[in-house]
N, CA, C and O atoms as CSV, one atom per row, in Angstrom:
chain,resi,resn,atom,element,x,y,z
A,1,PHE,N,N,-122.669,52.959,-116.645
A,1,PHE,CA,C,-122.256,52.481,-117.419
A,1,PHE,C,C,-123.046,51.101,-117.344
A,1,PHE,O,O,-122.948,50.710,-118.507
A,2,SER,N,N,-123.623,50.333,-116.795
A,2,SER,CA,C,-124.444,49.102,-116.699
A,2,SER,C,C,-125.383,49.330,-118.112
A,2,SER,O,O,-125.221,48.656,-119.129
A,3,GLY,N,N,-126.321,50.337,-117.977
A,3,GLY,CA,C,-127.558,51.098,-118.712
A,3,GLY,C,C,-126.961,51.142,-120.515
A,3,GLY,O,O,-127.597,51.147,-121.569
A,4,PHE,N,N,-125.208,51.173,-120.171
A,4,PHE,CA,C,-124.530,51.459,-121.660
A,4,PHE,C,C,-124.567,50.257,-122.295
A,4,PHE,O,O,-125.102,50.239,-123.403
A,5,LEU,N,N,-124.191,49.404,-121.920
A,5,LEU,CA,C,-124.089,47.840,-121.854
A,5,LEU,C,C,-125.051,47.342,-121.997
A,5,LEU,O,O,-124.985,46.542,-122.930
A,6,ALA,N,N,-126.022,47.384,-121.524
A,6,ALA,CA,C,-127.516,46.592,-121.615
A,6,ALA,C,C,-128.280,47.181,-122.926
A,6,ALA,O,O,-129.440,46.858,-123.181
A,7,GLU,N,N,-127.605,47.976,-123.646
A,7,GLU,CA,C,-127.984,49.199,-124.018
A,7,GLU,C,C,-127.552,48.183,-125.458
A,7,GLU,O,O,-128.361,47.737,-126.272
A,8,LEU,N,N,-126.133,47.999,-125.472
A,8,LEU,CA,C,-125.522,47.391,-126.977
A,8,LEU,C,C,-126.075,45.598,-126.913
A,8,LEU,O,O,-125.318,44.701,-127.283
A,9,GLY,N,N,-127.203,45.379,-126.493
A,9,GLY,CA,C,-127.290,43.823,-125.897
A,9,GLY,C,C,-125.936,43.078,-125.023
A,9,GLY,O,O,-125.828,41.852,-125.055
A,10,GLY,N,N,-125.171,43.725,-124.438
A,10,GLY,CA,C,-124.572,42.860,-123.199
A,10,GLY,C,C,-125.663,42.264,-122.472
A,10,GLY,O,O,-126.886,42.405,-122.485
A,11,SER,N,N,-124.581,41.330,-121.633
A,11,SER,CA,C,-124.597,40.981,-120.291
A,11,SER,C,C,-124.162,40.558,-119.762
A,11,SER,O,O,-123.692,39.543,-120.274
A,12,ALA,N,N,-123.804,40.761,-118.253
A,12,ALA,CA,C,-122.608,40.083,-116.958
A,12,ALA,C,C,-123.736,39.498,-116.694
A,12,ALA,O,O,-124.956,39.660,-116.692
A,13,ALA,N,N,-122.448,38.360,-116.348
A,13,ALA,CA,C,-122.771,36.697,-115.882
A,13,ALA,C,C,-122.114,37.199,-114.771
A,13,ALA,O,O,-122.910,36.774,-113.933
A,14,ALA,N,N,-121.023,37.948,-113.928
A,14,ALA,CA,C,-120.360,38.113,-112.882
A,14,ALA,C,C,-120.569,39.202,-112.469
A,14,ALA,O,O,-121.102,39.894,-113.336
A,15,LEU,N,N,-120.382,39.803,-111.386
A,15,LEU,CA,C,-119.913,40.901,-110.717
A,15,LEU,C,C,-119.578,40.615,-109.971
A,15,LEU,O,O,-120.022,39.811,-109.151
A,16,ILE,N,N,-118.013,41.596,-110.023
A,16,ILE,CA,C,-116.584,41.348,-108.981
A,16,ILE,C,C,-116.705,42.482,-107.944
A,16,ILE,O,O,-116.964,43.546,-108.505
A,17,ALA,N,N,-116.595,42.589,-106.549
A,17,ALA,CA,C,-116.126,43.392,-106.012
A,17,ALA,C,C,-114.424,43.106,-105.388
A,17,ALA,O,O,-114.273,42.445,-104.360
A,18,PRO,N,N,-113.741,43.437,-105.819
A,18,PRO,CA,C,-112.286,42.689,-105.254
A,18,PRO,C,C,-111.207,43.158,-104.456
A,18,PRO,O,O,-110.100,42.683,-104.199
A,19,ASN,N,N,-111.981,44.540,-104.017
A,19,ASN,CA,C,-111.405,44.607,-102.794
A,19,ASN,C,C,-112.174,45.422,-102.145
A,19,ASN,O,O,-113.343,45.575,-102.499
A,20,LYS,N,N,-111.544,46.209,-100.877
A,20,LYS,CA,C,-111.995,47.496,-100.075
A,20,LYS,C,C,-112.801,48.470,-100.805
A,20,LYS,O,O,-113.922,48.932,-100.592
A,21,TYR,N,N,-111.864,48.674,-101.798
A,21,TYR,CA,C,-112.963,50.076,-102.258
A,21,TYR,C,C,-112.711,50.129,-103.356
A,21,TYR,O,O,-112.154,51.078,-103.909
A,22,HIS,N,N,-113.114,49.018,-103.915
A,22,HIS,CA,C,-114.320,48.542,-105.399
A,22,HIS,C,C,-115.131,47.696,-104.963
A,22,HIS,O,O,-114.951,46.479,-104.987
A,23,TYR,N,N,-116.537,48.537,-104.323
A,23,TYR,CA,C,-117.987,47.763,-104.008
A,23,TYR,C,C,-119.089,48.544,-104.364
A,23,TYR,O,O,-120.183,47.986,-104.453
A,24,MET,N,N,-118.964,49.996,-104.629
A,24,MET,CA,C,-120.079,50.670,-103.989
A,24,MET,C,C,-120.820,50.814,-105.492
A,24,MET,O,O,-121.643,51.685,-105.774
A,25,PHE,N,N,-120.419,49.942,-106.235
A,25,PHE,CA,C,-121.452,49.968,-107.602
A,25,PHE,C,C,-121.810,48.809,-107.716
A,25,PHE,O,O,-122.221,48.365,-108.788
A,26,ILE,N,N,-121.695,47.907,-106.326
A,26,ILE,CA,C,-122.250,46.348,-106.946
A,26,ILE,C,C,-124.242,46.289,-107.465
A,26,ILE,O,O,-124.922,45.607,-108.231
A,27,GLU,N,N,-124.531,47.641,-106.327
A,27,GLU,CA,C,-125.829,47.537,-106.208
A,27,GLU,C,C,-126.284,47.715,-107.404
A,27,GLU,O,O,-126.751,46.770,-108.040
A,28,PRO,N,N,-126.207,49.196,-107.990
A,28,PRO,CA,C,-126.684,49.240,-109.320
A,28,PRO,C,C,-127.232,47.852,-110.809
A,28,PRO,O,O,-128.345,47.631,-111.287
A,29,TRP,N,N,-125.620,47.095,-111.170
A,29,TRP,CA,C,-125.189,47.122,-111.519
A,29,TRP,C,C,-126.309,45.316,-111.328
A,29,TRP,O,O,-127.007,44.894,-112.251
A,30,ARG,N,N,-126.224,44.882,-110.500
A,30,ARG,CA,C,-127.469,43.722,-109.726
A,30,ARG,C,C,-128.637,43.838,-110.412
A,30,ARG,O,O,-129.216,42.993,-111.095
A,31,THR,N,N,-128.989,45.192,-110.116
A,31,THR,CA,C,-130.372,45.914,-110.148
A,31,THR,C,C,-130.494,45.916,-111.702
A,31,THR,O,O,-131.645,45.884,-112.136
A,32,ALA,N,N,-129.103,45.960,-112.925
A,32,ALA,CA,C,-129.258,46.293,-113.915
A,32,ALA,C,C,-129.178,44.254,-114.901
A,32,ALA,O,O,-129.694,44.069,-116.003
A,33,PHE,N,N,-128.443,43.130,-114.107
A,33,PHE,CA,C,-128.636,42.810,-114.347
A,33,PHE,C,C,-128.565,41.366,-112.885
A,33,PHE,O,O,-127.619,40.829,-112.308
A,34,PRO,N,N,-129.911,41.229,-112.794
A,34,PRO,CA,C,-130.484,40.391,-111.694
A,34,PRO,C,C,-129.828,39.192,-111.807
A,34,PRO,O,O,-129.609,38.612,-110.744
A,35,GLY,N,N,-129.481,38.704,-112.759
A,35,GLY,CA,C,-128.972,36.881,-113.216
A,35,GLY,C,C,-127.500,36.845,-113.005
A,35,GLY,O,O,-127.168,35.686,-113.255
A,36,ALA,N,N,-126.624,37.426,-112.722
A,36,ALA,CA,C,-125.337,37.804,-112.530
A,36,ALA,C,C,-125.000,36.992,-111.082
A,36,ALA,O,O,-125.701,37.172,-110.086
A,37,GLN,N,N,-124.081,36.269,-111.089
A,37,GLN,CA,C,-123.978,35.893,-109.859
A,37,GLN,C,C,-122.736,37.636,-109.012
A,37,GLN,O,O,-122.282,38.690,-109.459
A,38,VAL,N,N,-122.734,37.113,-108.059
A,38,VAL,CA,C,-121.801,38.192,-107.258
A,38,VAL,C,C,-120.728,37.832,-106.490
A,38,VAL,O,O,-121.113,37.224,-105.492
A,39,PHE,N,N,-119.184,37.994,-106.559
A,39,PHE,CA,C,-118.501,37.535,-106.175
A,39,PHE,C,C,-117.837,38.949,-105.293
A,39,PHE,O,O,-118.112,40.128,-105.517
A,40,ALA,N,N,-117.016,38.474,-104.379
A,40,ALA,CA,C,-116.429,39.533,-103.108
A,40,ALA,C,C,-115.468,39.261,-102.357
A,40,ALA,O,O,-115.684,38.443,-101.463
A,41,GLU,N,N,-114.212,39.817,-102.473
A,41,GLU,CA,C,-112.838,40.185,-101.346
A,41,GLU,C,C,-113.857,39.951,-99.783
A,41,GLU,O,O,-114.850,40.522,-99.332
A,42,GLU,N,N,-112.980,38.798,-99.310
A,42,GLU,CA,C,-113.936,38.109,-98.442
A,42,GLU,C,C,-113.763,39.606,-96.821
A,42,GLU,O,O,-114.193,39.179,-95.750
A,43,HIS,N,N,-113.513,40.264,-96.806
A,43,HIS,CA,C,-113.472,40.937,-95.606
A,43,HIS,C,C,-114.555,42.243,-95.867
A,43,HIS,O,O,-114.955,43.209,-95.216
A,44,LEU,N,N,-114.752,41.721,-97.088
A,44,LEU,CA,C,-116.347,43.206,-97.583
A,44,LEU,C,C,-117.361,42.420,-97.471
A,44,LEU,O,O,-118.482,42.917,-97.355
A,45,THR,N,N,-117.134,40.650,-97.483
A,45,THR,CA,C,-118.507,40.050,-96.925
A,45,THR,C,C,-119.046,40.717,-95.491
A,45,THR,O,O,-120.114,41.255,-95.199
A,46,ARG,N,N,-117.867,40.451,-94.749
A,46,ARG,CA,C,-118.495,41.154,-93.153
A,46,ARG,C,C,-118.820,42.739,-93.131
A,46,ARG,O,O,-119.457,43.640,-92.586
A,47,LYS,N,N,-118.339,42.557,-93.658
A,47,LYS,CA,C,-118.555,45.085,-93.562
A,47,LYS,C,C,-119.958,45.609,-94.022
A,47,LYS,O,O,-120.807,46.311,-93.471
A,48,GLN,N,N,-119.879,45.033,-95.172
A,48,GLN,CA,C,-120.469,45.560,-95.591
A,48,GLN,C,C,-121.953,44.327,-96.058
A,48,GLN,O,O,-121.974,43.185,-96.517
A,49,PRO,N,N,-123.040,45.332,-95.631
A,49,PRO,CA,C,-124.151,44.433,-95.746
A,49,PRO,C,C,-124.671,44.429,-96.945
A,49,PRO,O,O,-125.750,43.840,-96.988
A,50,CYS,N,N,-124.310,44.862,-97.918
A,50,CYS,CA,C,-124.674,45.028,-99.670
A,50,CYS,C,C,-124.553,43.592,-99.977
A,50,CYS,O,O,-125.420,43.050,-100.662
A,51,LEU,N,N,-123.427,42.860,-99.471
A,51,LEU,CA,C,-121.759,41.945,-99.936
A,51,LEU,C,C,-122.401,40.990,-99.060
A,51,LEU,O,O,-121.821,39.904,-99.089
A,52,ALA,N,N,-123.798,41.045,-97.989
A,52,ALA,CA,C,-123.731,40.057,-96.990
A,52,ALA,C,C,-123.499,38.453,-97.447
A,52,ALA,O,O,-122.663,37.707,-96.938
A,53,ASN,N,N,-124.356,38.126,-98.434
A,53,ASN,CA,C,-125.115,36.914,-99.274
A,53,ASN,C,C,-124.616,36.930,-100.358
A,53,ASN,O,O,-125.501,36.790,-101.202
A,54,VAL,N,N,-123.034,37.091,-101.071
A,54,VAL,CA,C,-122.572,36.373,-101.997
A,54,VAL,C,C,-121.226,35.990,-101.645
A,54,VAL,O,O,-120.624,36.247,-100.603
A,55,GLN,N,N,-120.767,35.227,-102.829
A,55,GLN,CA,C,-119.976,34.385,-102.792
A,55,GLN,C,C,-118.738,35.386,-102.968
A,55,GLN,O,O,-118.527,36.462,-103.529
A,56,ILE,N,N,-117.849,34.223,-101.993
A,56,ILE,CA,C,-116.340,34.600,-101.568
A,56,ILE,C,C,-115.546,34.330,-102.538
A,56,ILE,O,O,-115.420,33.174,-102.939
A,57,LEU,N,N,-114.743,35.575,-103.183
A,57,LEU,CA,C,-113.002,35.586,-103.615
A,57,LEU,C,C,-112.624,34.111,-103.321
A,57,LEU,O,O,-113.559,33.552,-102.745
A,58,THR,N,N,-112.046,33.669,-103.433
A,58,THR,CA,C,-111.074,32.505,-103.012
A,58,THR,C,C,-109.768,32.085,-104.155
A,58,THR,O,O,-109.992,32.247,-105.354
A,59,ASP,N,N,-108.563,31.601,-103.744
A,59,ASP,CA,C,-107.481,31.830,-104.849
A,59,ASP,C,C,-107.462,30.738,-106.432
A,59,ASP,O,O,-106.734,30.621,-107.417
A,60,SER,N,N,-108.384,30.281,-106.050
A,60,SER,CA,C,-109.266,29.666,-107.276
A,60,SER,C,C,-110.809,30.499,-108.119
A,60,SER,O,O,-111.730,31.137,-107.609
A,61,PRO,N,N,-110.614,30.239,-109.128
A,61,PRO,CA,C,-111.732,30.763,-109.890
A,61,PRO,C,C,-112.830,30.492,-110.265
A,61,PRO,O,O,-112.731,29.446,-110.907
A,62,PRO,N,N,-114.159,30.930,-110.235
A,62,PRO,CA,C,-115.592,29.817,-109.679
A,62,PRO,C,C,-115.545,29.414,-110.899
A,62,PRO,O,O,-114.929,30.072,-111.737
A,63,SER,N,N,-116.096,28.426,-111.169
A,63,SER,CA,C,-116.166,27.573,-112.826
A,63,SER,C,C,-116.867,29.150,-113.965
A,63,SER,O,O,-116.566,29.665,-115.042
A,64,ILE,N,N,-117.575,29.301,-113.217
A,64,ILE,CA,C,-118.309,30.296,-114.528
A,64,ILE,C,C,-117.225,31.301,-115.180
A,64,ILE,O,O,-117.588,31.895,-116.195
A,65,TYR,N,N,-115.988,31.529,-114.708
A,65,TYR,CA,C,-115.016,31.929,-115.668
A,65,TYR,C,C,-113.298,31.513,-115.600
A,65,TYR,O,O,-112.234,32.034,-115.936
A,66,ALA,N,N,-113.809,30.127,-114.889
A,66,ALA,CA,C,-112.494,29.524,-114.460
A,66,ALA,C,C,-111.547,28.919,-115.766
A,66,ALA,O,O,-110.338,28.689,-115.721
A,67,GLN,N,N,-112.713,28.681,-117.257
A,67,GLN,CA,C,-112.235,28.542,-118.586
A,67,GLN,C,C,-111.542,29.387,-118.591
A,67,GLN,O,O,-110.422,28.888,-118.700
A,68,ASP,N,N,-111.419,31.021,-118.510
A,68,ASP,CA,C,-111.130,31.801,-119.410
A,68,ASP,C,C,-109.745,32.593,-118.889
A,68,ASP,O,O,-108.760,32.957,-119.531
A,69,ILE,N,N,-110.164,32.745,-117.064
A,69,ILE,CA,C,-109.710,33.676,-116.433
A,69,ILE,C,C,-108.932,33.076,-115.010
A,69,ILE,O,O,-109.702,32.389,-114.340
A,70,ASP,N,N,-107.881,33.178,-114.569
A,70,ASP,CA,C,-107.579,32.892,-113.138
A,70,ASP,C,C,-107.312,33.789,-112.117
A,70,ASP,O,O,-107.406,34.903,-112.632
A,71,GLN,N,N,-106.956,33.931,-110.639
A,71,GLN,CA,C,-106.947,34.419,-109.832
A,71,GLN,C,C,-106.885,33.943,-108.790
A,71,GLN,O,O,-107.236,32.843,-108.363
A,72,VAL,N,N,-106.234,35.130,-108.163
A,72,VAL,CA,C,-105.094,35.302,-106.951
A,72,VAL,C,C,-105.865,35.784,-106.114
A,72,VAL,O,O,-106.818,36.356,-106.644
A,73,ILE,N,N,-105.863,35.806,-104.443
A,73,ILE,CA,C,-105.474,36.773,-103.349
A,73,ILE,C,C,-104.658,37.695,-103.522
A,73,ILE,O,O,-103.690,36.933,-103.527
A,74,PHE,N,N,-104.256,38.563,-103.652
A,74,PHE,CA,C,-103.241,39.209,-102.605
A,74,PHE,C,C,-103.447,39.369,-101.475
A,74,PHE,O,O,-104.328,40.179,-101.186
A,75,ARG,N,N,-102.885,38.823,-100.629
A,75,ARG,CA,C,-102.662,39.288,-99.138
A,75,ARG,C,C,-101.549,39.951,-98.624
A,75,ARG,O,O,-100.993,39.054,-97.991
A,76,GLY,N,N,-100.921,40.887,-98.506
A,76,GLY,CA,C,-100.467,41.588,-98.767
A,76,GLY,C,C,-99.914,42.270,-97.352
A,76,GLY,O,O,-98.746,42.624,-97.195
A,77,ASN,N,N,-100.932,42.387,-96.380
A,77,ASN,CA,C,-100.926,42.562,-95.058
A,77,ASN,C,C,-102.428,43.142,-95.194
A,77,ASN,O,O,-102.794,43.859,-96.125
A,78,ASN,N,N,-103.523,42.570,-93.743
A,78,ASN,CA,C,-104.543,42.547,-93.825
A,78,ASN,C,C,-105.455,43.566,-93.369
A,78,ASN,O,O,-106.366,43.424,-92.553
A,79,LEU,N,N,-104.981,45.003,-94.220
A,79,LEU,CA,C,-105.289,46.467,-94.022
A,79,LEU,C,C,-106.082,46.342,-95.575
A,79,LEU,O,O,-107.190,46.809,-95.840
A,80,PHE,N,N,-105.322,45.695,-96.360
A,80,PHE,CA,C,-105.727,45.083,-97.903
A,80,PHE,C,C,-105.246,44.109,-98.709
A,80,PHE,O,O,-104.194,43.966,-99.333
A,81,LEU,N,N,-106.221,43.475,-98.571
A,81,LEU,CA,C,-106.369,42.417,-99.788
A,81,LEU,C,C,-107.139,42.783,-100.880
A,81,LEU,O,O,-107.979,43.684,-100.889
A,82,GLU,N,N,-106.708,41.773,-102.164
A,82,GLU,CA,C,-107.546,42.284,-103.066
A,82,GLU,C,C,-107.783,41.113,-104.348
A,82,GLU,O,O,-106.844,40.338,-104.527
A,83,ALA,N,N,-108.426,41.036,-104.816
A,83,ALA,CA,C,-108.702,39.723,-105.960
A,83,ALA,C,C,-107.432,40.833,-107.327
A,83,ALA,O,O,-107.337,41.946,-107.842
A,84,VAL,N,N,-106.584,39.160,-107.272
A,84,VAL,CA,C,-105.625,39.551,-108.952
A,84,VAL,C,C,-106.571,38.369,-110.254
A,84,VAL,O,O,-107.166,37.293,-110.206
A,85,PHE,N,N,-106.281,39.215,-111.110
A,85,PHE,CA,C,-106.956,38.294,-112.237
A,85,PHE,C,C,-105.946,38.289,-113.400
A,85,PHE,O,O,-105.331,39.263,-113.834
A,86,PHE,N,N,-105.881,36.861,-113.873
A,86,PHE,CA,C,-105.091,36.906,-115.320
A,86,PHE,C,C,-105.582,36.354,-115.924
A,86,PHE,O,O,-105.850,35.199,-115.592
A,87,HIS,N,N,-106.097,37.012,-117.517
A,87,HIS,CA,C,-106.968,36.204,-119.088
A,87,HIS,C,C,-106.095,35.889,-119.350
A,87,HIS,O,O,-105.025,36.485,-119.223
A,88,LYS,N,N,-106.340,34.588,-119.910
A,88,LYS,CA,C,-105.509,33.168,-120.168
A,88,LYS,C,C,-105.158,33.742,-121.564
A,88,LYS,O,O,-103.974,33.991,-121.792
A,89,ALA,N,N,-105.976,33.942,-122.396
A,89,ALA,CA,C,-106.222,34.212,-123.722
A,89,ALA,C,C,-105.609,35.137,-124.037
A,89,ALA,O,O,-105.082,34.965,-125.136
A,90,SER,N,N,-105.308,36.541,-123.380
A,90,SER,CA,C,-104.547,37.757,-124.060
A,90,SER,C,C,-103.265,37.970,-123.096
A,90,SER,O,O,-102.462,38.875,-123.319
A,91,GLY,N,N,-103.071,36.715,-121.571
A,91,GLY,CA,C,-102.133,37.175,-120.968
A,91,GLY,C,C,-101.738,38.693,-120.502
A,91,GLY,O,O,-100.629,39.188,-120.304
A,92,TRP,N,N,-103.094,39.269,-120.396
A,92,TRP,CA,C,-103.299,40.388,-119.041
A,92,TRP,C,C,-103.518,39.756,-117.985
A,92,TRP,O,O,-104.017,38.637,-117.865
A,93,LEU,N,N,-102.894,40.948,-116.651
A,93,LEU,CA,C,-102.946,40.391,-115.363
A,93,LEU,C,C,-104.111,42.000,-115.339
A,93,LEU,O,O,-103.999,43.141,-115.787
A,94,ILE,N,N,-105.042,41.340,-114.650
A,94,ILE,CA,C,-106.054,43.113,-114.163
A,94,ILE,C,C,-105.845,42.728,-112.440
A,94,ILE,O,O,-105.867,41.714,-111.741
A,95,PHE,N,N,-105.643,44.125,-112.265
A,95,PHE,CA,C,-105.393,44.824,-111.195
A,95,PHE,C,C,-106.643,45.792,-111.151
A,95,PHE,O,O,-107.323,46.184,-112.099
A,96,THR,N,N,-106.773,46.085,-109.756
A,96,THR,CA,C,-107.774,47.079,-109.258
A,96,THR,C,C,-107.020,48.369,-108.516
A,96,THR,O,O,-106.997,49.518,-108.958
A,97,ASP,N,N,-106.250,47.773,-106.960
A,97,ASP,CA,C,-105.798,49.389,-106.179
A,97,ASP,C,C,-103.550,48.871,-106.271
A,97,ASP,O,O,-102.471,49.425,-106.483
A,98,LEU,N,N,-104.270,47.150,-105.847
A,98,LEU,CA,C,-103.155,46.939,-105.760
A,98,LEU,C,C,-101.660,47.464,-106.276
A,98,LEU,O,O,-100.694,47.504,-105.514
A,99,MET,N,N,-101.595,47.913,-107.854
A,99,MET,CA,C,-100.565,48.783,-108.713
A,99,MET,C,C,-100.672,49.884,-107.583
A,99,MET,O,O,-99.590,49.977,-107.004
A,100,THR,N,N,-101.295,50.446,-107.258
A,100,THR,CA,C,-100.855,52.029,-106.421
A,100,THR,C,C,-100.411,51.817,-105.545
A,100,THR,O,O,-99.455,52.571,-105.364
A,101,ASN,N,N,-100.593,50.965,-104.581
A,101,ASN,CA,C,-100.503,50.982,-102.671
A,101,ASN,C,C,-98.988,49.916,-103.016
A,101,ASN,O,O,-98.312,49.484,-102.082
């Protein structure tokens, strides 16, 4: 998909690994968009070597997208943490696996 986005002339400013299941394709996206900032859920930064030197997601969105998107880390239990996003203009909530768990 990163190649498709690049072909359309698009770019990515931020790459996000929001939970322990959605990080596996960060490296190809990093290669396709080397200037993008990378963010990950805190536990991933300790467990996955490819995410060791990225920015940790917190309850406050980083300045790169804070104007448009808000976020919170859902801490339902220690086995599953997930960053959940709120797109301010559309009013949409963005989940990955939280809705199924």
